[in-house]
N, C-alpha and C positions, 0 to 999 in steps of 0.2 A: 373427583367424581361429580362434576357439576353438570346437571341437565335441567332444563325447564320442566316443571311439574304442574299437573292440574290441581294438585292438593298441597297443603302444608302438612308435613308428617311430624308428629310429636311422639317421642318415646320416653317412658318414665321407668326408672329403677326406684321403686318406692321405699327402699330401706332408708333408715335414718342417715346412713352414710352414702346414700345413692345420689342420683341426679336426674336431670331432665334435659333432653336434647331435642332439636328440631331441624328439619330440612325445609327451608323456605321454598317458595314457588320458583325461585331462581336456582334451586339445587344447592344452596349454601347450607352447610351443617354448622350449628352452634350448640354449645353444651354449657350447662350450669350445674353447680353442686346444689343439692337440695337445701333450701333455706331451713333454718331452725324453727321458725314459727309458721303457723297456718296462715297468718296475715301476709307474711312475706312470700309464702308459696302461692297464694292467690294473686298477689301483685306480679310475681314473676310469670305466672301462667297468662295473665292478661297482657303483659308485655310481649310474650312469645306469640300469642294469638294475633296481636296487632289489629289491623282492620280486616283480617281474614274472616269471612262469615263461617259460622259453625259447620255448615254443610260442606265446606271446602277443607275441613280439617280431618285428618285421619290420625286418631290417637290410639296408641297401644301401650299398655302398662303391664309390667311383669306381675303375674299373679303369685303372690308370696303367702306363706303360711308359716306358723311356728312349728318347729320340730318337737317331738316329745322330749328331746334332751335339752331344749332351751329352757332357761329360767322363766318364771312367770313374767318378770319385767321385760325380757326380750320379746316374748309373745305379745305383750301389750304394746310394745314399741312398734313392732311390725304392723299390727292392726291399726294403730293410730295413724301413722303416715299413709298407709294404704287407704283408709277411710277418708282422710282429709283430701287426698287427690281425687277420689271418687266424687266427693261433694263439690270440689272446685270445678271439675269438669261438668258436672250436672248443672251447677249455677250458671255456667256459660253456654249451656245447651249443646255441649259437645258430647257425642256418643263415645263412651269408654269401651274399648275392647281390651281383652287381657290374653296373655299367653304365658304358659308355664315356662320356667327357665330352661328346661331341657330342650324345648322346641327351638328357641332362637340360638342357644349355645351350640346345639348339634348343627344347625344350619350354617353358622359361621365357621364350622370346621374344627372346633375345639376338640382335642383328643380326650377320650373317655378316661375316667378314673384318676384325674389329676388331683392332688391335694389342693385345698382351697387357695392357699397363697400362691401356688404355682399357676393354678387356673386363672386367678385374678390377673397375674402378670401377663399370662398368655393373651387374655382377652384385651388387656390394655395395648399390647403390641399389635394385635390384630386391628384394633380401632385406629392405631397410628398408621398402619399400612393403608387402610382404606381412606383415611382422612388426614393426610400429613399436615394440612394447613389449619387444622381445627384450633379454635381459640383457646380452649381449656381442656386439655386431655390429661386426666388424672385417674387414679384408681376409683375415685368417687364418680367420675363422669363416663368412664369407658363403657360400662354396661349400658347406660342410657344411650350412648352413641350407637352401640351395636343393636340395641332394641329398635332404635329409629331406623337404622339401615335395614334390618330385617322387616320392619313394617312396610317400608317403601318397596323393597325388592322382592319380597315373598308374601307376607301376610295379606296385604291389600292388593295383590297382583290382579285379581279378577275385577276389582272396582275400577282400575285405571282404564279399562277398555272402552 
């Protein structure tokens, strides 16, 4: 799915087990597992940005929240990574956009009411179908890959005109 792009698209799955992916201006998709430290997250973000000016980057992050059934530690973990990505994007003057999971998951065609592990495998296979040559396709990166794909093909569609 390589096409030249006016923008560099970055998608983030902010969970601790998530990832970050980008489609560069040549249409090449790359994906990375989320680093463990905020310093490493910032370095990876800077590498992904490269020499692309902030106004040529379209960034979409999944908007996550803790569920009432999550333990306090899980809720804190969600918020920590989410907040770190917000700060990293702001420090590079890149506008952060967010989308709720149901919007991109529905758009990529995932069947409703799948159990979590089955849904995760389905999403990984969908990412593989769309980007068979991806450098790192794992359960950790598949959501980020699909969020990036959704960002380019649907979410930012009006801006490309």
